[in-house]
Structure formats: C-alpha cells, structure tokens
N, C-alpha and C positions, 0 to 999 in steps of 0.2 A: 652505563653514560644515562645521565638523566636525561629527559626529553628538551630541557633547554638547550643543552649540548648541542643537541642533535640539529634543533634549528638554528645556534648559530654557526655551524659547519656547514647546512644547507645555505643559507646567506652570504659566506664565505667560499663555497666554490662556485654557486650558482654567479657571484659577481665578479670571478676571476674564470667562467664559462669552461671551469675544468669538468667537462660531462662525465667522464669517467667518476670520479670523487663524487659529482652531486649525486647520480646514480648510486653510488652503492650506497650513500648514507641517506637516502630516503629507503633503499630497501632495508637498512637496518632499522629506519625508524618503524618501517611497516610493522616487521618484527618486534619489535621492544613494544610498539602498541598494544601487539595482539597476547604477547606474554603479562601485560599490565591492564588485559579487559577492556580495553580501550579499540574493541571489535567494528564498530563503528566508523571511527575515525581512520584503524587501518583499511576496512574497506574503501571507504570514499579517497584515501592517501591512493590504495593501489590503483583503483579507475583512471585517476585522473594520471597516473603514470601510466599506465596503460596505451591510455588514448592519446597521451604527447608521445608516446615514443611509436604508434600507429602514425599520428601524423605526418612524424618526423619522417619518417621511413616511406612516405609516399609525397612527402613536401618536394623533392628535387625532380629536375624532367625523370616523367616515364612514359615508354615504349606504349603507344596505343595497341589496345589488345590483351596487352601481358594483365597478370596476375594482380601486380601491384596497381597497374590500372583502374582493374574493376573494384579492386577494394576503397580505393579512393574514391569512387564513384556513388559505391555501397555505402560508406561512410557518412557522405556527406546528405546522401536521401534517405539514410535512417534516421539520422539527426533530426529530420522534420517530424518524424513519425512519433517522436518520444515525445510526450509532454514534459517530462521529469524523472532523474535517476537519480533514488534516497534510498539510504539506511534507515534503518526505525531503531527507536530506544524503548519501542512498548512490549510487553510480557504479558503474560496473564493475568498481570496483578488489574494490568489496565483495563480487562474488558469484564463486561457485567453482562451474564448470559446465563440460560439453561446449563443446568450442568451438563446435560444430552448435548448441546451445544460444545461446549468445554471437553467434553470426554472424545467427541468426535475431530476435535480438532487438537487434541493432546497427541492420540494416535497417528494423524496425519505428520506432525511434527519427529516426533519416536519415529517413523521410518525413515526417515531423512536421516536422522541422528544417529540410528542404528543400520545403516544402509550396507556397512561393510560386511554385516554380517549375515542379513537377508540375501544378499548375490548369492554368499556361501553355500545357503541354500536352493540358490536357483528362484528364488520369490519374486515376483516384480515389486516397484516403487510407488506409490502412490502417487503421482506429481500434477494431478489435474483437477482442480476444488470448483463446485461451483458454490456462490452464496446468492440466496434469492431471499425476497422479500420487501414490506414496506420500506420505502426511505426513512432516513436518517436514524436506522434501528441496527447498526454497526458493522454494514458489511466490509466497507474499507478500513473502520479500524480493526478486523479482525485478519483483514488479510498485511497490516501493520504488524498485527502482533506475529504472526508466522515470518515475515522479515525480519522482525528483531529475536526472535525464540531461536532463528535457525544462524542467524549472521549474514545474510545474503543480501544482495545488491536488488532494489526492485525496481523496474523498467516499466513505467505506467505510461501506456500507449494513447497517442493523441486520434483520439477518435476521429475527430472532424479532419484528421489529413491522413488517416486511413483508407474513408471512404471517400469514395471518386468516381465520379458521372461518366466516365471514362470504361468504355468497354474494358473488362479485364483488368484494372488497374488495383482494385481493391484486392484482390487475388495473390497480386502481384507486394502489395505495400505492408500486407499479413505473411507472407513468406521472407521477407525481409526482417521485418520484427522477430520472426521465429528463430530464424538461421543468427542475430544477434545473441539470442537469449541463449543459445545453445553451444555458441563458443564463448559464450561469458558466465556458462552455469548461473544464471540468475533467475530470479523471479518475474514475468509478464502479467501485470496487472489489466483488466479487460474491464473497465466498467460502462454500464449499459451495455452486454454484452446483446442483448434481444434484436438491437440494430444490425450487427453481424450474422446471429443465430437464429435468421427468424425463420419457419414453417418454411418449408420448402411450397407449399398448397399456395400459399400468400404471394408469391411471385405475381409480381406486374410489370414487369421492366425485361423481357425479351429473356428469362432465363439466366440472369445477372444474380441473384440471389443464387440459383442452385451453383453458379460456379462457386462462388463465395461457400456457401456449406460443405460443397464436398471440397474446396482447398482446404477448410479448418479441421475436415473429417482426416485428408492425410498428413497436415501436419499436428496434428495431434497422435497421430496413430507411430510417427516418426521422430516425435519429440525424445531428446534422452531423457533417460532417467535423474541426471543430476539437476535438471531443467525444471520450471516449477508454472504453469498456468494457472492465474486464479481470473475468474471470471465474472461479476456480479449484475444482476438485475433485477427490476423489481416485476418484471413480469416473466416468472419463468413459462408460463404457459403460451407465450410467443415463439417459444426456441423447439427446432427441430428436435423431434426422438431420436434421432441417431444421434447426435450432439451430445443431447442428454443422456445417453447409455455411454459415451464415449468420457465422461465426467468421474474419477472414482471415487471422490467423495461431494455429497449433494448435502449440502445444508442451508435450513430455513431459520431466518433471523426472524425474529417475529414485534410486537409492542411489549414493553416491560410490563411485570405485572407488579403488585404492591411491594414486595419483595423485593424484588429488583429495580424499584425506584428508591425504596431506601439504601441499596447498595449504591445505587450512583452518587444518592446524594453525600454517603458518607463517602465515596471515594473523591468525590470532588474537592469535599472540606478536609481532607487526609492530613492537610499539613499543619491544620488548628489555627490558622489565623482568623476564622470566622466563626462565629455561633450564632444558631438562635436564641429570639430571646425569652420565647417559651417551647419547649418540645413537645404541648400537649397540642399546644397548635397545627403541628406540622405532622400529623394525623391525617386532619382533613383535608389538609393543602395535598398530601399524596397522595387521597384517594379523588380530590379533583383533577388530579394531575394522568390518572388510568387515560387510556386509550392515544395519548401523546405517546412520538418518540422518545427514544434515548436522546440524541439530538435537540430536537423540540424542549425536553423537560430541564436540559443542562443548557442550553441554551439563556432559556429564563432565570432558572439560578444563579448565572452568571451575572447576567445585568441586573438584576436583585441584588445581587451583590455589589456592583457599583456604585448603583443610584444610593445606594446606601452608607456608602462611602464618601459621594457628593452630600450627602446630608449632613455629615458630620465636618466634611468641611465648612460648609454653610455656616455650619451650628461651634463652629470653629473647636471641635474636641479634635482632639489630638490621637486619642486609645481606637485598639480598631473596632471598628464598628460590628452592633450584632444586625444581625440579615433584618430587613422590614418585611415582617411575614404578609402584611398588608400590600404589599409593593408583588412583593412574588406571587400570589392568589391573584390578585388583577393581570400581569402577566402572562399565567397559566391561561386564565378565562381569556384573553385577547390573543394568543396562542392559537386556542381549542377555534374561534371565530374565526379567524385568520384563513384556519384550513379549511373551513366548512364552505367558505364563502368562492 
C-alpha cells in the first residue's frame, strides 16, 4: 500500500473515531516508512504515537500516589525541561572536519550499529561523548550527524529550565531528563555543558555545584548503553576532572584550515545553482577567511549569495547570479572586525 493510501485510512478512521483501526494503520505506516528508508519520518511518527498513548492513559481520573499519577506529573515536568525533540537528516557528507575527528565519530557510531556483536563479547558500548572547542566550529552539527547516522531521536535540553536557584532542584531536573532518555533510547544533547559540570573547587554556593556534579556522575554511571549523552562546551577547562573521565569519547573541534574552508565552500555550493565569477580570486579570499569559524564563513558566503541575487533583481537579470567576490571579501572583513570588538 502506498503512503497516500495510509494517509487516507488515517483520516477516515480518525474522523470515525475508530481508535483501534487508527492505531493499526499508524503502526503499519511506521513500518512502511522504515522499509522505504523514511527513517526520520518513522521516528517522529513513533514519538507522536507514544506520547499520545501515554497522555491518553493518564487523561482519565487517577488515584493520587499511583504509578499513573506520578507518570503524568513526570511527563508534565519533563516537557518544560526539553527545548526540542528532533530527528536529523545529517550524515557524514554534511560534516567538514579533521580526518581524526571523523574517524573518532565513525568508530562511535559503529559501536552502536554493532551493539549486539559487542554485547556477545561482553564489551561495553561507548555512549557518552564530549565535543569542545571554539564557538561555531561544528559541535552541534556533529551531534546532528550522530543522530542522523544512528536514526535516533535527539532531546535538546532546555538549560535555562534545568538550572534552578532552588536547593537540589537542578539535580532533580537532570534526573528527570536522564530517566526519559533511558525509557526512550534516545540521545540527550546538552549544550554549554560547563554550566552544569563545573570544577567543584569553583563552588561559591554552599555546595550546590558539588551536588550537581555528583548527580551527573551517578547518572552517567547508570545510563543504559542504548541511550547516548552528547555534551558540548566552549570551556573544557571549566569541567570537573571526574566528569571528564566519564566521557567515553572526547573530541576537540577547531577552526578550519585552508583545505577545510575549501571543502566547506564546495559543500555549501554543491547544488550547482551559484558560481564564482573568478576561481583565481577565491584563493585569496579563502586565505582572508582563516581564523573564522565554520559558522562565520558559511554565514558570510550565504549572505554574499543573497546580495548577489538582489543585485540581479535590481538589474532585472533572470539567470542565476555569480557570487560577488568583492561583497564576500567585505563580509569576511566585517565578521573578523565584529568578533574582535
């Protein structure tokens, strides 16, 4: 059956309020999507279905103190701690990085793809990874690549909601997030991890940071190997040594060199819609871009493309524009100036 037919049946059974047949068709569509390699769609649909069933089970009157009662409270509270739940279409093709970084990521992903084989030999599976380095150097993108390659749902932690001024509340919030990840075999992504995992000697708040760090250590130790924690920070030196030792993989991402900038430019322009007027001039601009992050370089290039399109529109030129290299050079210079100020 085609996807269109599944959608028709879903609409029909939904409007008829035939829940049993609706659930059956939804499950069939999930399996069909997996078989046709629409993995992210299948994961999103599966997550929606699980959440809806859980809400339905707890929507009726429940006895205070029962498991259902606490599950309902837990779901409500956890929702506030999650910034976003997402799937990813990113793969290694989208990542520009050192060969060593790609190899480390590749081995991490292979461990999860071959988890059953490793378990047969009684070997542990790496499931805690730390990305560190300057802002804009691909830490978040590398996380999306892991989620995309492993076809796993990623839960992005709402750090503003996790951290609380109330004594012991931050530790409780962390425990809720990790419990949810364990139940759903998903990826937890925590950006600006240094906010949580600071060196305990830095503590200025009556031992609260020590409690948070100790909680993280315990949660890391008891995290199921089917779940993954990805932490990212610009300030690795701020992290407690005990937490650093708990990470199975520790990867530094750096500013791009000349070859990596060329790879980034080629990746950005890979659909062939836009071209440079002169390839000879590109080399000098790429040298100008050294010292900027992947994010800053791609941002300036995309802005240059937009401005080239606007110039074409003003000149009433219909053909795809060539990228104005003068504009791109000026944007790179402006970006460097802005970052220094």
